[in-house]
Structure formats: structure tokens, C-alpha cells
Legacy VTK file of the C-alpha trace (Angstrom):
# vtk DataFile Version 3.0
C-alpha trace
ASCII
DATASET POLYDATA
POINTS 286 float
7.548 -32.472 45.412
10.864 -33.601 47.272
8.788 -36.097 49.462
7.139 -37.879 46.363
10.810 -37.996 44.930
12.354 -39.692 47.792
9.352 -42.029 48.427
9.589 -42.816 44.617
13.340 -43.976 44.687
12.471 -46.103 47.691
9.590 -47.789 46.603
12.043 -48.264 42.806
14.791 -49.825 44.923
12.400 -52.160 47.135
10.482 -53.291 43.640
14.163 -54.215 42.470
14.623 -56.445 45.389
11.415 -57.960 45.538
12.046 -59.084 41.874
15.356 -60.217 42.996
13.756 -62.401 45.583
11.323 -64.179 43.597
14.244 -65.972 41.841
15.199 -67.193 45.494
13.764 -70.540 45.429
15.852 -71.393 42.050
18.826 -70.606 43.957
18.633 -69.162 47.229
22.090 -68.771 48.275
23.078 -66.425 45.424
20.202 -64.162 46.929
21.761 -63.533 50.130
22.937 -59.721 49.131
19.443 -58.971 48.275
18.187 -59.977 51.454
20.210 -57.951 53.194
18.961 -55.386 50.948
15.776 -55.763 51.724
16.281 -55.712 55.876
18.242 -52.487 54.834
15.601 -50.771 52.940
13.021 -51.422 55.024
14.716 -50.176 57.757
15.650 -47.070 56.219
12.075 -46.425 54.722
10.350 -47.065 57.551
9.568 -43.758 58.974
8.457 -42.860 55.534
6.312 -46.241 55.014
4.823 -45.903 58.431
3.347 -41.953 57.692
1.292 -43.007 54.626
-1.909 -45.018 55.506
-1.770 -46.300 52.248
1.592 -47.982 52.655
0.464 -50.032 55.802
-0.426 -52.892 53.849
3.329 -52.438 52.074
4.782 -52.357 55.639
3.392 -55.396 56.950
4.164 -57.458 53.782
7.609 -56.687 53.754
7.976 -57.677 57.842
6.374 -60.860 56.512
8.769 -61.168 53.774
11.668 -60.519 55.911
10.585 -63.423 58.019
9.708 -65.907 55.567
13.140 -65.308 54.203
14.357 -66.066 57.878
12.587 -69.255 58.205
13.877 -70.078 54.592
17.804 -69.540 55.378
17.609 -71.281 58.707
16.463 -74.794 57.367
19.363 -75.839 56.221
19.759 -77.860 52.958
19.847 -81.853 53.991
19.090 -85.134 52.286
14.994 -86.491 52.908
11.796 -85.917 52.008
10.610 -83.697 54.951
13.846 -81.595 54.565
13.443 -81.347 51.125
9.552 -80.582 51.173
10.225 -77.728 53.873
12.586 -75.886 51.728
10.550 -75.947 48.434
7.185 -75.025 50.790
9.046 -71.962 52.545
10.748 -71.257 49.194
7.313 -70.974 47.226
6.148 -68.571 50.496
9.109 -66.191 49.666
8.080 -65.980 46.005
4.744 -65.576 46.856
5.246 -62.853 48.765
7.968 -61.065 46.758
5.394 -61.133 44.054
2.695 -59.680 46.247
5.085 -56.840 47.272
6.008 -56.434 43.630
2.138 -55.814 42.727
1.819 -53.143 45.118
5.310 -51.560 44.251
4.187 -51.331 41.012
0.761 -49.561 41.997
2.689 -47.192 44.263
4.951 -46.481 42.049
2.058 -45.314 39.519
0.626 -43.290 41.902
3.784 -41.242 42.381
4.521 -40.888 39.105
1.181 -39.646 37.998
1.169 -37.490 41.140
4.617 -36.257 40.301
3.123 -35.335 36.697
-0.255 -33.661 37.306
1.452 -31.775 40.545
4.108 -30.120 38.383
1.834 -29.404 35.918
-0.619 -27.965 38.164
1.667 -25.975 39.497
3.305 -24.680 36.572
-0.424 -23.577 35.546
-0.854 -21.470 38.769
2.338 -19.727 38.037
2.792 -19.750 34.485
5.343 -17.677 33.333
7.764 -18.477 30.243
11.072 -18.289 32.316
9.668 -20.757 34.667
8.645 -22.841 31.567
11.842 -22.861 30.141
13.588 -23.720 33.329
10.995 -27.423 34.401
10.805 -28.512 30.740
13.467 -30.636 31.491
11.752 -32.450 34.568
8.324 -32.136 32.697
9.754 -34.295 29.750
11.250 -36.945 32.130
8.104 -37.176 33.760
6.197 -37.963 30.602
8.705 -40.023 29.507
8.139 -42.229 32.181
4.510 -41.921 31.940
4.527 -42.917 28.289
6.577 -45.850 28.904
4.463 -47.193 31.602
1.338 -46.423 29.423
3.482 -48.777 26.594
3.345 -52.013 29.135
-0.554 -52.417 28.561
-3.728 -52.115 30.207
-3.878 -52.211 33.891
-7.524 -51.368 35.807
-5.884 -49.616 38.474
-3.743 -47.538 36.599
-6.853 -46.430 34.736
-8.452 -45.048 37.644
-5.860 -43.452 38.649
-5.526 -41.630 35.458
-8.807 -41.043 35.225
-9.044 -39.675 38.535
-5.862 -37.488 37.887
-7.334 -35.660 34.965
-3.640 -36.230 33.343
-5.364 -36.246 29.838
-6.645 -32.401 30.212
-3.445 -31.449 31.546
-0.865 -32.668 28.660
-3.557 -31.095 26.585
-2.701 -27.887 27.766
1.207 -28.854 27.369
0.248 -29.709 23.782
-1.540 -26.537 23.010
0.466 -24.153 24.423
3.226 -22.478 22.199
5.038 -21.072 24.793
6.459 -25.021 25.675
9.253 -25.792 23.273
8.606 -28.373 20.365
10.306 -31.162 21.886
7.812 -31.138 24.937
4.738 -30.234 23.189
5.808 -33.268 20.653
6.358 -35.343 23.683
2.749 -34.516 25.401
1.349 -35.516 22.239
3.203 -38.861 22.146
1.793 -39.414 25.620
-1.669 -38.435 24.734
-1.698 -40.878 21.948
-0.444 -43.509 24.483
-3.645 -42.825 26.744
-5.646 -43.868 23.815
-3.702 -46.912 22.734
-4.142 -47.621 26.682
-7.768 -47.499 26.283
-9.522 -46.167 23.450
-12.925 -46.468 24.963
-12.433 -44.095 27.488
-9.752 -41.059 25.992
-11.223 -41.309 22.425
-14.055 -38.811 23.432
-11.244 -36.352 24.807
-9.526 -36.659 21.738
-12.297 -35.573 19.567
-13.955 -32.961 22.057
-10.734 -31.057 23.075
-8.215 -28.850 20.860
-5.192 -31.726 20.280
-6.505 -32.439 17.072
-6.059 -28.664 15.883
-2.723 -28.443 17.708
-1.156 -31.330 15.859
-1.854 -29.644 13.096
-0.603 -26.356 13.611
2.592 -28.068 14.702
3.503 -29.869 11.267
6.220 -31.536 12.457
7.398 -35.160 11.558
6.472 -36.281 15.298
3.084 -34.519 15.164
2.195 -36.435 11.933
3.381 -39.823 13.579
1.165 -39.192 16.405
-2.125 -37.950 14.222
-1.163 -41.573 12.114
-1.699 -43.545 15.123
-4.605 -41.752 16.328
-6.388 -42.246 12.589
-5.709 -45.916 13.167
-7.023 -46.271 16.484
-10.050 -43.838 16.410
-10.941 -44.525 12.623
-13.784 -42.514 10.972
-15.078 -40.276 13.883
-11.494 -38.954 13.823
-11.375 -38.415 9.842
-15.017 -36.677 10.127
-13.167 -34.637 12.942
-10.123 -33.636 10.827
-12.363 -32.864 7.887
-14.628 -30.746 9.945
-11.679 -28.064 11.213
-9.469 -28.180 7.800
-7.010 -30.587 8.738
-7.144 -33.129 5.852
-6.012 -29.896 3.338
-2.865 -29.589 6.192
-1.897 -33.053 5.876
-2.129 -32.827 1.755
0.377 -29.921 2.058
3.051 -31.892 3.959
3.075 -34.041 0.404
5.300 -31.409 -1.209
7.726 -31.221 2.160
11.197 -31.206 1.405
11.929 -33.647 4.384
11.404 -36.935 2.786
10.353 -38.681 5.719
7.453 -36.013 6.491
6.986 -36.569 2.999
6.100 -40.114 3.366
4.224 -39.612 7.039
1.735 -37.360 4.859
1.012 -40.259 2.766
0.285 -42.759 5.065
-1.781 -40.169 6.529
-3.713 -39.681 3.749
-4.122 -43.199 2.934
-5.362 -43.881 5.974
-7.973 -41.023 5.752
-9.191 -42.336 2.340
-9.341 -45.791 3.829
-11.508 -45.163 7.106
-13.065 -41.974 5.438
-14.170 -44.069 2.391
-14.981 -47.282 4.384
-17.824 -44.959 6.199
-19.321 -44.213 3.036
-19.531 -47.412 1.576
-21.129 -49.097 4.677
-23.850 -46.301 4.264
LINES 1 287
286 0 1 2 3 4 5 6 7 8 9 10 11 12 13 14 15 16 17 18 19 20 21 22 23 24 25 26 27 28 29 30 31 32 33 34 35 36 37 38 39 40 41 42 43 44 45 46 47 48 49 50 51 52 53 54 55 56 57 58 59 60 61 62 63 64 65 66 67 68 69 70 71 72 73 74 75 76 77 78 79 80 81 82 83 84 85 86 87 88 89 90 91 92 93 94 95 96 97 98 99 100 101 102 103 104 105 106 107 108 109 110 111 112 113 114 115 116 117 118 119 120 121 122 123 124 125 126 127 128 129 130 131 132 133 134 135 136 137 138 139 140 141 142 143 144 145 146 147 148 149 150 151 152 153 154 155 156 157 158 159 160 161 162 163 164 165 166 167 168 169 170 171 172 173 174 175 176 177 178 179 180 181 182 183 184 185 186 187 188 189 190 191 192 193 194 195 196 197 198 199 200 201 202 203 204 205 206 207 208 209 210 211 212 213 214 215 216 217 218 219 220 221 222 223 224 225 226 227 228 229 230 231 232 233 234 235 236 237 238 239 240 241 242 243 244 245 246 247 248 249 250 251 252 253 254 255 256 257 258 259 260 261 262 263 264 265 266 267 268 269 270 271 272 273 274 275 276 277 278 279 280 281 282 283 284 285
């Protein structure tokens, strides 16, 4: 886990540098510090990068970028068409390589973040104790927050493949359904699962309908769980309404209409209206 965290920090630092280098064609002189940082990071991360076969391409592109940056800054600004075109071509090459590296880094960061989360959860499953759960909750919460933020950025086919291979939905469902975890961690797991569904409904809807997540959300009965249910109803529509009806969930939501908390009552009203709309729409279409 420590090695994963070290690699992740290096990748994130490299990503920040590559984003800075993409702007070099507009004001190259202002990015000298970023160029220097790029060389230093490549040197510092050389051993880790060369030790992972999946990072060979990144290492090669970093070397190409350093060479291109050197070529650009060896071309002194001067009057004349040839000088102007040469600098623009080399500047464009720096931006192109930086963008390519940025894309690779995004994919590698996704890989490390998903791997860290799934490995952490797998370890907790194997050595499950209430005391261990409490001590590791902060790290787990932060890792789920990172996943949630990444999913909110929209669909990515490579990330989808990574998520499917990792079995992350099942791991998050285990957290949601486990009462030994704190309320805030279970709610964070629920939000992350909801983001997975919104990320790609075609892939993750079946997992919601076949698993125990819906019942777990009913049993929690918190404002957050109702908010997640509301989002899921909008995304899945009548199939989820049918599932809720079959397990008695609709009556539990109706019960929240008399909650003392105004926000909870308001969210329960919203859920009931969505249930009525999507459930009734299915019956009207028969």
C-alpha cells in the first residue's frame, strides 16, 4: 500500500507539471520552473517508473518531452519567418507530448486510486474486526471521496474497464450493508455506488437491482440515503420502483413523510413523487 501511495504522489506531481507545460506555447519563458520541475521529477521517479512494465511508455514520453523542451529553448526568438515557424512547430510538439503524457497519467492515476481502494477493502474483508474498521475509516472515506470525484467528471471507457475488472461495486455494497461501519462511511459508499450508476447505467443498474443495496438504503433511513434513492429512481426508473415495491421499501419512504426533520420530509416527498411518476407511467403504457 505504501508503494502504491508513493507512486500515486509522483504521478499526480507529474500530471501537474504536464498541465503547466501545455501552456508553454503561449508564454514559454514563464514556464522555466515547470520545465525544471519536469526534469527533476523524471529523475526522482526513474526507479519506480522503470520497475513497472505498464509505465515504460510514460517513461519514454517523459524523455521525449524533456528533449523537446530543450530544443524549444535552444531556439532563441528572432525576427524572420523561419525562426517564427521553427519555434511554433517545436512549441506545438511540446504541447502535444504534454497532452499525451497528461492522458497517460490520468489513466495511471485512475489505476492506482481504484487499486488502493479495492486492496484496502479486500484487506478489511480478510481481517475484519470492529476495532480495525474504526481505525481505518478515515482512509477509506478519503479513498471513496477520490473515486466519487473522478466518476463525477464523466464517462471514460478505460476507467469503465478498470472498474469492472476491480469488482468495486461489490466492495462498496459490502461497506453499505455492513452496520459495523459508521454512518458517514456507509453513506459515502452509497454515494459512490450512485455515482457508478450515473457513470454508466447500462453496466451497473443490474448490480443495484440484484444486490442488497436498496434494502440497506431503506434501513439507514437518513437524509443522505433518501437523496441517493432519489437519484437512483431517476436513473433506473420503473425497474427500481418495482424492486422497492416488492421489498416494502415504498412504505418505508412514506413513513419519512412524518419525520421531524424538514429536509428529510422534503426528500421523502420528492421520492414519493418520483415513485408515483415512474411507477404510474409504466402502468399507463401497458
